[in-house]
Each structure stands twice: as structure tokens, then as C-alpha cells.
C-alpha positions as CSV (number, residue, x, y, z in Angstrom):
1,M,-310.8,16.8,-3.5
2,T,-310.4,16.2,0.3
3,N,-310.2,19.7,2.8
4,M,-309.7,18.3,5.9
5,I,-309.8,21.2,7.7
6,Q,-313.2,21.7,6.1
7,Q,-314.0,18.6,7.1
8,A,-313.4,18.9,10.8
9,K,-315.2,22.0,10.9
10,D,-318.7,21.2,8.9
11,Q,-318.5,17.8,11.9
12,V,-318.3,20.6,14.4
13,L,-321.1,22.6,13.3
14,A,-323.1,18.6,12.9
15,L,-322.1,17.5,16.4
16,T,-323.6,20.6,18.0
17,N,-326.4,20.5,16.2
18,A,-327.3,17.0,16.9
19,A,-326.5,17.4,21.1
20,Y,-329.0,20.8,20.4
21,A,-331.4,18.7,19.0
22,A,-331.0,16.1,21.7
23,A,-331.2,19.0,24.5
24,A,-334.3,19.8,22.5
25,A,-335.9,16.9,22.7
26,A,-334.9,16.1,26.0
27,G,-336.5,19.7,27.1
28,T,-333.3,21.2,28.4
29,L,-332.7,23.8,25.9
30,P,-335.9,25.2,24.3
31,E,-336.9,24.1,20.3
32,G,-337.1,25.6,17.2
33,V,-334.1,28.5,17.8
34,E,-331.7,28.5,14.4
35,V,-328.2,29.6,15.4
36,K,-326.3,30.7,13.6
37,A,-322.4,29.7,14.6
38,G,-319.1,29.9,13.1
39,V,-316.5,27.3,13.7
40,E,-312.8,28.6,14.4
41,I,-309.2,26.8,14.8
42,P,-307.9,28.2,17.8
43,K,-304.2,30.4,18.0
44,D,-303.4,28.2,20.9
45,T,-303.6,24.5,20.3
46,A,-304.1,24.7,24.6
47,N,-307.8,25.5,24.0
48,G,-307.9,22.9,21.9
49,D,-308.0,22.3,18.1
50,Y,-311.0,23.7,16.9
51,T,-314.0,26.2,19.0
52,T,-317.6,26.9,17.7
53,T,-319.0,30.0,19.1
54,F,-322.8,28.3,19.2
55,A,-324.0,28.6,22.9
56,L,-322.9,32.5,23.2
57,A,-324.8,32.7,19.7
58,A,-327.8,31.7,21.0
59,A,-327.7,33.0,24.3
60,K,-330.2,35.8,23.8
61,A,-332.6,33.8,21.9
62,M,-333.0,30.8,24.4
63,K,-332.4,33.4,27.0
64,K,-329.7,31.7,29.1
65,N,-326.4,32.0,29.8
66,P,-323.9,30.9,27.2
67,R,-322.1,28.9,29.8
68,E,-325.2,27.0,30.7
69,I,-326.1,26.3,27.0
70,A,-322.6,25.0,26.5
71,Q,-322.8,22.3,29.4
72,I,-325.8,21.4,28.0
73,L,-324.7,20.7,24.7
74,L,-321.8,18.8,26.5
75,D,-323.9,16.8,28.3
76,N,-325.4,15.7,25.0
77,L,-322.3,15.8,22.9
78,N,-321.7,12.1,21.3
79,L,-318.5,12.1,19.8
80,Q,-318.2,8.2,18.6
81,D,-317.1,7.4,15.1
82,S,-316.2,11.2,14.7
83,Y,-312.9,12.8,13.9
84,F,-312.8,13.9,17.9
85,A,-311.5,13.0,21.6
86,S,-312.9,15.6,23.6
87,A,-314.4,18.6,23.7
88,E,-314.4,21.1,26.8
89,I,-316.5,24.6,27.5
90,A,-313.6,27.4,27.9
91,G,-314.3,30.8,28.5
92,P,-317.9,33.0,28.1
93,G,-318.9,29.9,26.5
94,F,-317.1,28.7,23.5
95,L,-317.0,24.8,23.3
96,N,-313.7,23.7,22.2
97,F,-313.0,20.4,20.8
98,R,-309.6,17.9,20.3
99,L,-309.2,16.2,17.2
100,S,-308.6,12.0,17.7
101,P,-306.4,10.3,15.5
102,A,-308.7,9.1,13.4
103,W,-308.7,12.4,11.3
104,Y,-304.8,12.5,11.4
105,A,-305.3,9.0,10.0
106,A,-307.9,10.6,7.5
107,L,-305.3,13.2,6.1
108,L,-302.5,10.8,5.6
109,A,-304.9,8.5,4.2
110,A,-306.0,11.8,1.6
111,V,-302.1,12.5,0.6
112,E,-301.6,9.0,-0.4
113,Q,-304.9,9.1,-2.4
114,E,-305.1,12.3,-3.9
115,G,-300.9,12.5,-4.9
116,D,-300.3,15.3,-6.6
117,A,-303.9,16.2,-7.1
118,Y,-304.2,17.0,-3.3
119,G,-304.8,20.4,-2.5
120,T,-307.6,20.5,-5.5
121,S,-311.0,21.3,-5.7
122,D,-313.7,21.0,-7.7
123,A,-314.9,24.8,-6.6
124,L,-315.0,26.7,-9.6
125,A,-315.6,24.3,-11.7
126,G,-317.9,25.0,-14.8
127,Q,-316.5,28.4,-14.9
128,K,-314.2,29.8,-17.9
129,I,-312.2,32.5,-16.7
130,M,-309.5,34.6,-18.7
131,V,-306.3,36.2,-16.9
132,E,-304.7,38.7,-18.3
133,F,-301.5,39.7,-17.1
134,V,-298.5,41.6,-18.5
135,S,-299.2,43.0,-21.7
136,A,-296.3,44.8,-21.4
137,N,-296.1,47.8,-24.3
138,P,-294.4,45.9,-27.2
139,T,-292.2,49.2,-28.4
140,G,-289.4,48.5,-25.6
141,P,-288.0,45.7,-23.0
142,M,-290.3,44.5,-19.8
143,H,-289.5,46.2,-17.1
144,M,-289.4,44.9,-13.1
145,G,-293.4,45.5,-12.9
146,N,-294.2,43.7,-16.1
147,A,-291.8,41.1,-14.2
148,R,-293.7,41.2,-10.7
149,G,-297.1,41.4,-13.1
150,G,-296.1,38.6,-14.7
151,V,-295.4,35.7,-11.9
152,L,-299.0,37.1,-10.0
153,G,-300.7,36.2,-13.2
154,D,-299.1,32.9,-14.1
155,T,-299.3,32.0,-10.3
156,L,-302.8,33.7,-10.2
157,A,-304.0,31.4,-13.3
158,S,-302.3,28.1,-11.8
159,V,-304.7,28.4,-8.5
160,L,-307.5,29.1,-10.2
161,A,-306.9,26.2,-12.3
162,A,-306.4,23.6,-9.1
163,N,-309.7,25.2,-7.9
164,G,-311.5,24.0,-10.9
165,A,-311.7,26.6,-13.2
166,Q,-311.3,26.6,-17.0
167,V,-308.8,29.1,-17.2
168,W,-307.8,31.2,-20.3
169,R,-303.8,33.2,-19.8
170,E,-303.8,35.8,-22.5
171,F,-301.3,39.0,-23.2
172,Y,-303.0,41.9,-25.0
173,V,-300.6,43.5,-27.3
174,N,-300.6,46.9,-27.6
175,D,-299.8,47.7,-31.4
176,A,-302.0,49.6,-32.4
177,G,-302.7,53.9,-31.5
178,N,-300.5,56.7,-30.2
179,Q,-297.6,54.8,-28.3
180,I,-297.2,52.7,-31.6
181,E,-296.6,56.4,-34.0
182,K,-294.6,57.5,-31.4
183,F,-292.4,54.2,-31.4
184,A,-292.6,54.9,-35.8
185,S,-291.6,58.7,-35.0
186,S,-289.2,57.6,-33.0
187,L,-287.1,54.6,-35.2
188,E,-287.5,57.3,-37.8
189,A,-285.5,59.8,-36.6
190,R,-283.0,57.1,-35.2
191,Y,-283.2,55.6,-39.0
192,L,-282.7,59.2,-40.5
193,Q,-279.9,60.0,-38.4
194,I,-277.9,57.5,-39.6
195,I,-278.3,58.0,-43.2
196,L,-278.3,61.8,-42.8
197,G,-275.8,62.7,-39.6
198,E,-277.7,63.4,-35.9
199,E,-277.6,67.0,-36.2
200,A,-279.6,66.6,-39.7
201,V,-282.3,64.9,-38.6
202,S,-284.2,66.2,-34.7
203,F,-285.7,63.7,-32.5
204,P,-289.7,63.9,-31.7
205,E,-289.3,65.6,-27.8
206,D,-292.3,62.7,-26.8
207,G,-290.1,59.8,-28.2
208,Y,-288.7,57.1,-27.1
209,H,-285.0,57.8,-26.2
210,G,-283.7,54.4,-25.2
211,D,-281.0,52.8,-26.9
212,D,-283.3,50.3,-27.9
213,I,-284.1,52.2,-30.0
214,R,-281.0,53.2,-31.9
215,E,-280.0,49.4,-32.1
216,L,-283.5,48.7,-34.0
217,A,-283.2,51.6,-36.3
218,Q,-279.4,50.6,-36.6
219,A,-280.3,46.6,-37.3
220,F,-283.5,48.1,-40.3
221,Y,-280.9,50.5,-42.1
222,A,-278.5,46.8,-41.7
223,Q,-281.8,45.0,-43.7
224,H,-282.7,47.8,-46.1
225,G,-279.9,50.5,-46.4
226,E,-281.2,53.6,-47.2
227,S,-284.6,52.5,-49.5
228,Y,-286.8,54.3,-47.0
229,K,-285.1,57.4,-47.0
230,D,-287.0,59.1,-50.0
231,V,-290.7,57.2,-49.4
232,S,-293.5,58.8,-48.0
233,R,-293.7,58.9,-44.2
234,E,-296.8,56.9,-44.0
235,E,-294.8,53.8,-45.4
236,R,-291.8,54.1,-43.8
237,H,-293.0,54.7,-40.4
238,A,-295.5,51.3,-41.4
239,A,-292.4,49.2,-42.2
240,L,-290.3,50.9,-39.1
241,A,-293.4,49.8,-36.5
242,R,-293.7,46.5,-38.2
243,F,-289.7,45.9,-38.2
244,G,-289.8,46.8,-34.7
245,L,-292.7,44.9,-33.5
246,D,-292.0,42.0,-35.5
247,T,-288.2,42.3,-33.2
248,N,-290.1,43.1,-29.7
249,I,-292.9,40.9,-30.0
250,P,-290.4,37.3,-30.1
251,K,-287.9,38.6,-27.5
252,M,-290.9,39.1,-25.0
253,K,-292.0,35.6,-25.9
254,E,-288.7,34.1,-25.5
255,D,-288.1,36.2,-22.0
256,L,-291.2,35.1,-20.6
257,R,-290.6,31.4,-21.5
258,R,-287.8,31.9,-19.7
259,Y,-289.8,33.2,-16.9
260,K,-291.7,30.0,-17.4
261,I,-294.7,31.4,-18.6
262,E,-296.9,30.9,-21.5
263,Y,-299.9,32.3,-23.1
264,D,-303.0,30.3,-25.0
265,Q,-303.6,33.9,-26.7
266,W,-301.4,37.1,-27.1
267,F,-304.4,39.1,-28.9
268,F,-303.3,42.2,-30.9
269,E,-304.8,45.4,-30.1
270,S,-304.8,45.9,-34.4
271,S,-307.0,42.7,-35.1
272,L,-309.9,44.8,-33.5
273,H,-309.5,47.6,-35.7
274,E,-309.3,46.1,-38.6
275,S,-311.9,44.1,-38.1
276,G,-314.0,47.2,-37.6
277,Y,-315.1,45.4,-33.9
278,V,-313.9,49.2,-32.0
279,A,-316.5,50.9,-34.3
280,E,-319.0,48.3,-33.7
281,T,-318.7,48.5,-30.1
282,V,-318.3,52.8,-29.8
283,D,-321.7,52.8,-32.2
284,K,-323.5,50.0,-29.9
285,L,-322.6,52.5,-26.8
286,A,-324.2,55.5,-28.9
287,E,-327.6,53.1,-30.0
288,L,-327.6,52.8,-26.1
289,G,-327.7,57.0,-25.4
290,C,-324.5,56.4,-23.3
291,T,-322.3,59.0,-26.1
292,Y,-322.6,62.3,-27.1
293,E,-320.8,64.9,-29.9
294,K,-318.8,68.1,-28.5
295,D,-316.2,69.7,-30.3
296,G,-316.6,67.3,-33.1
297,A,-315.1,64.6,-31.2
298,L,-317.9,61.6,-30.0
299,W,-317.9,61.6,-26.1
300,L,-318.9,58.6,-23.4
301,A,-320.9,59.6,-20.7
302,T,-318.3,58.2,-18.1
303,S,-319.3,60.6,-15.1
304,R,-323.2,59.3,-15.6
305,L,-322.4,55.3,-16.0
306,L,-320.2,55.8,-13.4
307,R,-322.7,57.3,-11.1
308,D,-325.0,54.2,-11.7
309,H,-321.8,51.6,-11.1
310,Y,-321.0,53.5,-7.9
311,R,-324.7,53.0,-6.6
312,Q,-324.7,49.1,-7.6
313,V,-321.3,48.8,-5.2
314,G,-323.0,50.6,-2.0
315,K,-322.0,54.6,-2.6
316,S,-324.2,57.2,-1.5
317,D,-325.0,59.4,-4.0
318,K,-323.0,62.2,-1.2
319,E,-319.6,60.4,-1.8
320,I,-319.9,59.8,-5.6
321,D,-321.0,63.6,-5.7
322,K,-317.3,63.9,-3.3
323,L,-315.9,62.1,-6.6
324,D,-314.4,64.1,-9.4
325,L,-315.8,62.2,-12.1
326,K,-315.3,63.2,-15.8
327,D,-316.5,62.3,-19.6
328,D,-314.0,60.4,-22.1
329,V,-313.3,60.5,-25.5
330,L,-314.4,57.4,-27.9
331,R,-313.7,58.9,-31.1
332,R,-311.8,62.0,-32.0
333,A,-312.5,65.0,-34.4
334,N,-310.0,63.5,-36.8
335,G,-312.3,60.0,-36.7
336,F,-308.9,57.8,-34.9
337,Y,-310.4,56.0,-32.1
338,T,-308.8,56.2,-28.6
339,Y,-307.2,53.4,-26.7
340,F,-310.4,53.9,-24.0
341,A,-312.2,53.1,-27.3
342,A,-310.3,50.1,-27.6
343,D,-310.0,48.8,-24.5
344,I,-313.9,48.5,-23.9
345,A,-313.8,46.5,-27.4
346,Y,-311.4,44.3,-26.5
347,H,-313.1,43.3,-23.1
348,R,-316.5,42.9,-24.7
349,N,-315.4,40.8,-27.3
350,K,-314.0,38.7,-23.6
351,F,-317.1,38.7,-22.5
352,E,-319.8,39.1,-25.7
353,K,-317.4,37.0,-28.5
354,R,-315.9,34.4,-26.2
355,G,-317.7,33.9,-23.7
356,F,-315.7,33.9,-20.4
357,D,-317.7,34.4,-17.0
358,R,-315.0,36.2,-15.4
359,V,-312.3,37.9,-16.6
360,I,-309.4,39.4,-14.1
361,N,-306.8,41.7,-15.5
362,V,-303.1,41.9,-13.3
363,W,-302.7,45.9,-13.7
364,G,-300.2,48.1,-12.0
365,A,-301.8,50.7,-9.5
366,D,-301.4,53.7,-11.5
367,H,-304.5,52.3,-13.5
368,H,-306.6,52.4,-10.4
369,G,-308.2,55.2,-12.2
370,H,-309.3,53.2,-14.9
371,V,-311.1,50.1,-13.4
372,A,-313.9,51.5,-12.6
373,R,-314.8,53.4,-16.2
374,L,-314.3,50.1,-17.4
375,K,-316.2,48.2,-15.5
376,A,-319.1,51.2,-15.7
377,A,-318.5,50.9,-20.0
378,M,-319.2,46.9,-19.3
379,D,-322.7,47.5,-17.5
380,A,-323.6,49.8,-20.2
381,L,-323.0,47.0,-23.0
382,G,-325.2,44.4,-20.7
383,Q,-322.0,42.2,-19.9
384,D,-321.9,42.8,-15.8
385,G,-318.6,44.9,-15.3
386,T,-319.5,45.6,-12.2
387,H,-319.0,41.6,-10.5
388,R,-317.5,39.8,-13.8
389,L,-314.6,42.0,-14.5
390,H,-312.0,41.9,-11.7
391,I,-308.8,43.6,-11.4
392,V,-305.7,42.9,-9.1
393,L,-303.7,46.2,-8.5
394,M,-300.3,45.4,-8.1
395,Q,-297.9,47.9,-6.4
396,L,-294.2,49.2,-7.6
397,V,-290.9,47.5,-7.2
398,K,-288.0,48.2,-5.8
399,L,-284.6,46.4,-6.4
400,M,-282.4,46.4,-3.3
401,R,-279.0,45.2,-3.0
402,D,-277.1,46.0,0.5
403,G,-279.3,48.1,1.4
404,E,-279.5,50.4,-2.0
405,V,-282.1,50.8,-4.3
406,V,-280.5,49.8,-8.2
407,R,-281.5,51.1,-10.9
408,M,-279.2,49.9,-13.6
409,S,-277.8,46.9,-14.2
410,K,-274.0,46.4,-14.1
411,R,-273.9,44.4,-17.2
412,T,-275.5,46.4,-19.7
413,G,-275.1,49.7,-17.6
414,K,-279.2,50.3,-18.9
415,A,-282.1,50.0,-16.6
416,I,-282.9,46.6,-15.5
417,S,-284.7,44.8,-17.5
418,L,-286.7,40.9,-17.4
419,H,-284.0,39.7,-19.8
420,D,-281.5,41.3,-17.5
421,L,-282.7,39.7,-13.6
422,L,-282.7,36.7,-15.3
423,D,-278.9,36.7,-16.2
424,E,-278.7,37.9,-12.4
425,I,-280.5,35.5,-10.3
426,P,-282.0,31.9,-10.7
427,V,-285.4,32.2,-12.5
428,D,-287.0,30.0,-9.2
429,A,-286.1,33.1,-7.2
430,A,-287.2,35.6,-9.5
431,R,-290.9,33.8,-9.2
432,W,-291.1,33.4,-5.5
433,F,-290.2,37.1,-4.9
434,F,-292.4,38.3,-7.2
435,N,-295.2,36.4,-5.9
436,G,-295.8,38.9,-3.0
437,K,-299.0,40.3,-2.0
438,P,-299.7,42.3,-4.4
439,D,-301.2,45.7,-2.9
440,S,-298.6,45.5,-0.8
441,P,-295.0,48.2,-2.3
442,M,-292.4,45.2,-2.7
443,E,-288.5,45.6,-2.2
444,F,-287.1,42.9,-4.0
445,D,-283.6,42.4,-2.2
446,L,-281.3,41.2,-4.9
447,G,-278.4,40.3,-3.0
448,L,-280.8,37.6,-0.4
449,A,-282.0,36.2,-4.1
450,V,-279.1,34.0,-4.2
451,R,-278.0,33.2,-1.2
452,E,-277.9,29.6,0.4
453,D,-279.3,29.6,3.0
454,S,-282.9,29.3,5.3
455,E,-282.7,33.5,4.9
456,N,-283.5,32.9,1.2
457,P,-287.4,31.8,1.8
458,V,-287.5,29.8,-1.9
459,Y,-284.2,27.8,-1.1
460,Y,-285.7,27.2,2.4
461,V,-288.4,25.8,1.2
462,Q,-286.0,23.8,-1.7
463,Y,-283.8,22.6,0.9
464,A,-286.7,21.1,3.2
465,H,-288.0,19.5,-0.3
466,A,-284.4,18.2,-1.2
467,R,-283.8,17.1,2.1
468,L,-286.9,14.8,2.7
469,C,-286.2,13.2,-1.3
470,N,-282.7,12.3,0.7
471,L,-283.9,10.8,3.4
472,L,-286.7,8.8,1.2
473,K,-283.9,7.3,-0.7
474,T,-281.6,6.7,2.0
475,L,-283.8,4.9,4.1
476,E,-285.7,2.6,0.7
477,A,-282.1,1.8,0.4
478,E,-281.6,0.2,4.1
479,G,-285.3,-1.7,3.2
480,A,-287.9,0.8,5.1
481,R,-290.0,1.5,1.8
482,V,-292.7,3.7,2.6
483,P,-296.2,2.2,4.5
484,K,-299.3,2.6,3.3
485,A,-301.7,4.8,5.6
486,A,-303.6,2.3,6.7
487,D,-300.7,0.3,7.9
488,V,-299.8,3.5,9.8
489,D,-300.5,3.2,13.8
490,I,-301.4,6.9,14.0
491,S,-301.4,7.0,17.9
492,L,-297.6,6.9,17.6
493,L,-297.7,10.3,15.9
494,S,-298.7,12.4,19.1
495,G,-296.0,14.3,19.6
496,P,-296.5,18.1,19.5
497,T,-294.2,18.3,16.2
498,E,-295.4,15.6,14.5
499,Q,-299.4,17.4,15.1
500,A,-298.2,20.3,13.9
501,L,-296.6,18.9,10.6
502,M,-299.9,17.1,10.5
503,K,-301.8,20.2,10.5
504,A,-299.6,22.4,8.0
505,L,-300.3,19.4,5.8
506,A,-304.3,19.3,6.4
507,S,-304.1,23.7,5.8
508,Y,-302.7,23.5,2.3
509,C,-306.0,22.7,0.8
510,E,-307.3,26.0,2.4
511,E,-304.7,27.8,1.6
512,V,-305.2,27.2,-2.2
513,R,-308.9,27.7,-1.8
514,L,-308.1,31.6,-0.4
515,A,-305.6,31.9,-2.8
516,A,-307.9,31.5,-5.3
517,R,-311.0,33.7,-3.1
518,D,-308.4,36.4,-2.7
519,Y,-306.9,36.9,-6.0
520,D,-303.7,36.5,-4.0
521,P,-301.6,34.0,-4.7
522,S,-298.9,35.0,-2.2
523,H,-301.3,32.6,0.2
524,I,-298.7,29.9,-1.1
525,N,-295.5,31.4,-0.6
526,R,-296.3,32.1,2.7
527,Y,-297.7,28.6,3.5
528,L,-294.7,26.7,2.2
529,S,-292.3,28.9,4.2
530,E,-294.7,27.7,7.5
531,L,-294.5,24.2,6.4
532,A,-291.1,23.8,5.7
533,G,-290.4,25.2,9.1
534,A,-292.6,22.5,10.3
535,F,-290.7,20.2,8.8
536,H,-287.3,20.9,9.7
537,R,-288.8,21.2,13.2
538,F,-290.0,17.7,13.4
539,Y,-286.8,16.5,12.3
540,T,-284.6,18.1,14.8
541,A,-286.8,16.7,17.1
542,C,-288.5,13.7,15.5
543,R,-285.7,10.6,15.3
544,I,-286.3,8.4,11.7
545,K,-284.0,6.4,11.3
546,G,-282.9,3.6,14.2
547,E,-286.1,4.1,15.5
548,A,-288.4,0.9,16.2
549,A,-289.9,-0.2,13.0
550,D,-293.8,0.4,14.1
551,L,-292.6,4.6,14.9
552,L,-290.1,4.7,12.0
553,S,-292.9,3.4,9.5
554,A,-295.6,6.0,11.0
555,R,-292.8,8.9,10.9
556,L,-291.7,7.6,7.7
557,K,-295.2,8.1,6.0
558,L,-295.2,11.8,7.7
559,A,-292.1,12.2,5.7
560,A,-293.7,11.0,2.6
561,A,-296.6,13.2,3.1
562,T,-294.7,16.1,3.3
563,Q,-292.7,15.9,0.8
564,T,-295.9,15.6,-1.4
565,V,-297.7,18.7,-0.2
566,L,-294.1,20.5,-0.8
567,K,-294.1,19.3,-4.7
568,N,-297.2,20.0,-4.9
569,G,-297.4,23.9,-3.5
570,M,-294.1,24.4,-5.6
571,S,-295.8,23.7,-8.7
572,L,-298.2,25.9,-8.2
573,L,-295.8,28.3,-7.8
574,G,-293.7,27.3,-11.2
575,V,-290.8,27.1,-8.8
576,A,-288.6,23.8,-8.9
577,A,-288.9,21.1,-6.4
578,P,-285.4,19.5,-6.3
579,E,-284.4,16.2,-5.0
580,K,-280.7,17.5,-4.4
581,M,-279.1,20.7,-3.3
């Protein structure tokens, strides 16, 4: 789709290169000089709308003063039929370009023509990308880290899809291994305490102590009575774990659905063990010479694999020597496979079995030590984890109210879960606030999230959209319909707030591109706040109703384009675009 900023940048380079070719043909500049010049948007519009460093980049090779080169380029510049009205020299040799009405007209035409698709592109077309996120332990309720990871993963998936990728959303259910055994032991203790009394049954020291375990045990007892009291421990554990998972996972799905998150697949770790894929993957690593036996266990030579991985990403041997590299157990002496072995098998499955070109995981920052190890294991298996596996690490969340950290729910008296949070604040506010920059620690202000004023960013943006809808509806009732872009006299939109708003509309495409490139969907939040601000300033400075027909028509078109782009951006975030507030 149309990225007017990129088109303007490309045209600046084309015009400058054409001017250089003309000057070289005339003998005023030397021929055959290859110039790698950049094009930027100046922070201060007094310096023009776009600027190129062509003259500065060419100075050494051309053996001329940059301003002299810039002047010769300017003398040979032909802006006819371009997006630019004029150009001028600034500073040590910058060549600054000023947009003409043609660019603004093309922008409004692009928004009109593309509508809901405005801002999308085919930059990632043909790429099959998995985004795995949340993947919360199913032994208890989802916490604030899961809430943050949920919206980051879901919005990142939307951003990648907007750039043309074929995107798959996945939740990895850890329903095997030590944590499930601990879950079963905890449920067992609470179940037997119901039957025999709390004094008669000790609770495991490392067990899960939450009230949710008591509630699950009570529900199991209500359904099965004492029928599991005298069976084998293995049978009791299997039944309790299955009951707990069958209760918890539907609750997780329900909470995430309420949070506007739907997955393409809930992938169960147990399926990897049952199919023999974990064993097969470990055997393959052994065949490749990546493992060794010690103390009855099978180890992955992680430290050796990490050395190869770190060399690939540019670290020197001296830097690598300073790292505390250690090997990892894949299969314990008792024959059980470790979580790391299952994780390697799972990611091999993503690449080798299911054919994803790129895999993105959204993890908490406490997993940072696991990133390079997993990438190195994928490299060893021939899956190029260094370049195809990407990890988005997100920092912790602090819930705040009136300047104080909040840890407990007022309603339940327990640690706040995603479920509790969505009972307290609107889903749109939760999705907006949690979509902050992933690598920045976050303070979530519960009081701000429910405020209905301009201090609350999601309210501010939604109000701009509702205000536009009301304006368009009111004017339509009075007979003023939104015109076609071709019928607008674009020269009438020459005021500073009008042009600033149109430039803001153009930058949406760029922000969607950058959000995908940086794996940072918070680009869209920041953009929408800026666009809403640009609209409010335009609306304050430029009257629409009551103006002469041609000016009313032009400003009405600009308002309608703004409403489209606000709606598109909120749709990417999974935030409602209300027509009334």
C-alpha cells in the first residue's frame, strides 16, 4: 500500500541523482562518483520537509566544498511534476526540500482509496511467522506478566500481519515435567487434608500454597469424594493433575478471550513426550556429537555450542571467555527428560515439522539467560536459530494506585490476576497500557486507566475518534457530505495545523513498518496519541462548520481521513474505536 513518506524520500534521492547526472553531463561536477546519501525529515519544519546529505557525502570524492556542490545541484534540479514546490541550501551543505500541494493531495487520495487497508504493506509477504506468547504455567491463575505478554504478543502478531506476513498465534501449555508433579503433589495434600484433617497430612515445602489449590482440591473432592484416598499415588496424581488442568485451562482461555486474544493453537508439551519427539530430538543431538554422558545423565555441550553462537553474532574469544558458560542436562539419570530438552524439541518442531520461517517468543526478562542457549541448540540442529529465532524480552510490571504499589485485589484479597484486573478496569485500557515499550519496566496506574479525561491516553485517542464521528454525522445531516479526494482544492489546506495533521496521517504507514521491524508494537500507541493531538489542535484552530463551501469541503475531507487512520490504528491494538462517548 501507499507509504507517502517513503515515496517522498525516494523522490528526493531520484531528483538529486538526476540533478547530479545533469551537472556531470554539463561538466560542472565530476562524473562517475557513487554517493551514498541519506534523506531525513528535519525536526524543525523551518528547515523544510525533507533534507538530503548528498552534497556532504560527495564532498571528499568530488574534492569540492559541500555548499558549492549543493548549489550546483540546486541549479540543475528539476521539480516539475514532483511532490516538491522548492528546494534550498542550509547549513554546511544540506539540500532541503519543501512539499507541494501534490503530495498532500496524493496522501488524501491514498487514505480514501485504501480505507481500512491504509497502513498495511506486503513487505513481509511470503513469510510464515509464529508468535508464541503468554504460555503461562497452567497450575495457577494468570498474573500481570502474562497480562503484559498477552497484549504485546497479540499486537505484535497484528503488526506483522499488517506488513503482509502469514502469522500464527500459539500458546505453549507446560502440562508435563516437574511443575505438573509439584501441582499434583500440592493438590494431593489438600485433597487428603479434606479427608483426614490438616494436621494429619503435611504439605510439601515446595508446593503451590495459593488458595486456588485449596479450591481445586475441594472441587475434586466434591466430584469424587474419597474414591481416590486409597488408590496408588501415581493414579491419584494423574487424576488430580488432569482435573486441575481441565479446570484451569478453560479459565485461561476464557480470560484471554475476554482480553480479546484468540490463538490459532494451544500446543501441549505432553504431546512432544507422548509422540517420542523429545527423545528423537535428543538422539539427533547425540548423533551430531553435541552431547556427552556424566554421572548417569546425558548432557548437552551447551558451552561449546554457545561459543559458536557468540562468534556468529560478532563476539570475540576474549569476550566469550568472560562469560560463565555452562552445559545443560537433557536427560536425568532417572531417565526423565528436562524442561530444556522439551523446549529444544518444541522449537525444532516449529521450524522443521511446521515450516515457520521465523519464530518470535515473548518472554519475561527473567528468561534472558535462556535465549542464547536455545538459539545455539537450534543452530546445532541446522535450524539457524541465530537468525530465525527471535525473543522479545519484556520487563516487569508494577501496579500502582495513588502512588502506591498494589499487590492485592480489593475484591478477593489475593494477588491480582488478569481476571481481577479486567474486573477493575476496561479491557481497552488494559490493552493500551500493557502495550508499552517491551524492554522498559512498567508502572501501570490503575487510577489513570479509568479516568475519562485527556490525561488517560486511551480515552484521549478514543475521544478524538468519537468527536470525528459526531462531526461527520452532524455535517452529513446538514447536507455536507465528505467529497472525493479528486474534488478537494488541496491548496486551501495550507495552514500549519492542517499540514501537520496531514503529515501525521502519512507517518502511520512508517510507524506500522517500524513496529514490525523493531518487534515493538508500542510504536502504534505513541503514534495514535500524536495523531489525536494533531487532530485536536487542527479542530481548535480550523473551523469547519459555517465556512465557505470549498474550504468546508477540504477540511471535511481531512477530518474523514483522520477518522479512518485513527480507527485503523486502534484496530491494530485491539482497542475499540467508539462512535459516541
